Every structure is written in C-alpha cells, then in structure tokens.
C-alpha positions as CSV (number, residue, x, y, z in Angstrom):
1,V,117.3,122.6,179.3
2,A,115.5,122.3,176.3
3,T,118.3,121.9,174.2
4,K,120.7,119.4,173.0
5,G,123.4,120.6,175.3
6,G,120.7,119.7,178.2
7,R,119.1,116.3,176.9
8,A,121.0,112.3,177.3
9,V,119.2,109.4,176.6
10,Q,120.1,106.2,178.0
11,G,118.5,102.8,177.8
12,M,118.4,98.9,178.5
13,S,117.6,96.4,175.9
14,G,114.0,97.7,174.5
15,G,115.2,101.2,176.0
16,G,118.4,100.8,174.2
17,L,117.5,100.1,171.4
18,G,115.1,103.0,171.5
19,A,117.8,105.1,172.6
20,L,119.8,104.5,169.5
21,R,116.8,105.1,167.6
22,Y,115.6,108.6,168.8
23,A,119.9,109.4,169.3
24,F,120.6,108.5,165.6
25,K,117.5,109.6,164.1
26,F,117.3,113.0,165.6
27,P,121.5,113.2,166.5
28,N,120.4,117.1,167.1
29,M,118.7,116.7,169.9
30,F,120.4,115.1,172.5
31,S,124.0,115.4,174.0
32,S,124.9,111.9,174.2
33,V,123.6,108.2,174.3
34,W,124.4,105.1,176.1
35,A,122.7,101.9,175.2
36,F,122.9,98.9,177.7
37,A,122.9,95.6,176.0
38,P,120.3,97.5,173.2
39,A,117.9,94.9,171.5
40,C,119.5,95.5,168.0
41,D,119.0,91.7,166.8
42,D,115.4,92.0,165.6
43,N,115.2,92.7,161.6
44,A,113.3,92.6,158.7
45,S,113.3,88.6,158.7
46,N,112.1,88.1,162.3
47,V,110.7,91.0,163.7
48,A,107.4,89.7,163.2
49,A,108.3,86.3,164.6
50,N,110.2,87.7,167.8
51,E,108.1,90.9,168.5
52,P,104.5,90.5,166.8
53,R,103.1,92.3,169.8
54,M,105.6,95.3,169.6
55,L,105.1,95.6,165.9
56,S,101.6,96.0,166.2
57,Q,101.8,98.0,169.1
58,Y,104.1,100.3,167.8
59,F,104.5,100.0,163.8
60,N,100.9,99.2,162.9
61,G,101.9,95.6,162.2
62,S,104.2,97.2,159.5
63,V,107.8,95.4,159.5
64,D,109.2,98.3,156.5
65,A,108.2,100.7,159.1
66,F,110.1,98.9,161.9
67,C,113.2,98.3,159.7
68,A,113.2,102.2,158.6
69,N,113.7,103.1,161.9
70,E,116.6,100.7,163.1
71,P,119.6,102.3,164.7
72,Q,122.0,100.3,161.9
73,N,120.2,101.7,158.9
74,E,119.8,105.4,160.5
75,A,123.7,105.0,161.0
76,Q,123.9,104.4,157.2
77,A,121.4,106.9,156.2
78,N,123.1,109.8,157.9
79,P,126.5,109.0,158.9
80,S,127.9,112.5,159.5
81,G,125.0,114.0,160.6
82,I,125.8,111.4,163.2
83,N,129.1,111.3,163.7
84,G,130.5,113.3,166.3
85,L,127.6,112.4,168.7
86,P,129.1,110.8,172.1
87,I,128.1,107.1,171.8
88,H,128.6,104.6,174.1
89,V,127.8,101.0,174.1
90,T,128.1,98.5,176.7
91,V,127.0,94.5,177.1
92,G,127.6,91.6,179.0
93,G,130.1,88.5,177.9
94,S,127.3,86.6,178.5
95,D,124.7,88.4,177.1
96,P,122.9,86.7,173.8
97,L,122.7,90.0,171.8
98,L,126.5,90.3,172.7
99,S,127.1,89.4,169.1
100,T,124.6,92.0,167.9
101,E,126.2,94.6,169.4
102,Q,129.7,93.9,167.9
103,D,127.8,93.8,164.7
104,L,127.1,97.2,165.6
105,D,130.1,98.0,166.7
106,S,131.7,96.9,163.5
107,L,129.1,98.7,161.6
108,L,129.8,102.4,163.3
109,T,133.2,102.3,162.7
110,S,132.7,101.1,158.7
111,L,131.0,104.2,158.4
112,G,133.6,106.5,160.2
113,I,130.9,107.0,163.0
114,T,133.2,107.5,166.0
115,H,132.0,105.9,169.3
116,D,133.5,104.4,172.8
117,P,134.8,101.2,171.9
118,L,132.3,98.6,172.8
119,E,132.6,97.9,176.6
120,I,131.7,94.2,177.4
121,V,131.6,93.3,180.6
122,P,132.3,89.5,181.6
123,N,130.2,87.1,183.2
124,I,126.8,89.2,182.8
125,G,124.1,88.6,180.8
126,H,121.1,90.2,179.5
127,D,121.0,92.3,183.3
128,F,120.3,95.9,183.9
129,G,121.4,95.8,187.4
130,G,124.6,93.5,186.6
131,L,125.9,95.8,184.1
132,Q,124.9,99.1,186.2
133,A,126.5,97.7,189.4
134,M,130.3,96.7,187.0
135,T,130.3,100.0,185.1
136,K,129.9,102.1,188.8
137,G,126.6,104.5,187.1
138,S,129.8,105.7,184.9
139,S,126.5,106.4,182.3
140,Y,125.5,108.9,184.4
141,Q,128.8,110.6,184.5
142,F,128.9,110.3,180.8
143,A,125.6,111.7,180.4
144,S,126.8,114.8,182.4
145,D,130.5,114.9,180.6
146,H,128.7,115.6,177.8
147,F,126.1,118.5,179.0
148,T,126.9,122.0,177.7
149,A,124.1,123.7,179.3
C-alpha cells in the first residue's frame, strides 16, 4: 500500500538508527517506527573513528552529512512534524547502548514528541534475537495496529 497508512519502518542497531532517521526525516511516509537498540551512539566527535567504513560508503566521508541526518538532530529540527508518529524503542538492560537510548528518550520528551516509554528488557545485551524473544513479536502487532490502509 503506497501510503503512509500502509508503511511502517523497524530495525535493529544500525537498522534501528536508519529506521529512526527515515521516520524522523519523512514522518509523512510512515504509520509507525520501532527501533531495537538503535545505534545512536555515533556523533560528530566519534563517528569517523568508530564507523569509518560506513561514513565513507554512505556519507562520502562527511561527518557533517552524517550528523545532519542523526535522529536527534531531525527531532530537534522538526518536533511538530514528528509528534503524533507512533514511536517505540526497545533496548536490552545489559546493552552498551542503553544510556544512549535513555538520552534519546529524554530528548523526545523534552521536545514534546509523544512516544512510548523506553522499553528496557532486563538481562539482554545487544541481541536482536533476545529482544525479539522477550518482546514476543509485539513489534509486528505495533506496526499492524497503526496501519490505516
């Protein structure tokens, strides 16, 4: 279905980062977004060192281009456009990215962007299979619940 009502985006780690990027940059294209442990830890100060291959392949080596498309910056640039988009983020309680996801959750709250509370799954690290098992596939129901087409 080629409408917002028939499109959802989800992903894990780098894919979760991408899901948030797309959803926040193009909120009129998606009915919902669910990010599993999105890799929101890279920023202007560390992306060149942490992700040189990705930076080279996707952003022509430009830290500025990478940062312009970070979900955090997209949220700050367009909070009213993003508000109302169903957003869910899940992270493991033992995931090294937990503090980054907590920061994202706080940012969305401070910008007045409605979203589900950050879902922290105890005793799970950076593990999609573990997160999926513990959330029992609820991400699929989440997407289905927000389809309108």
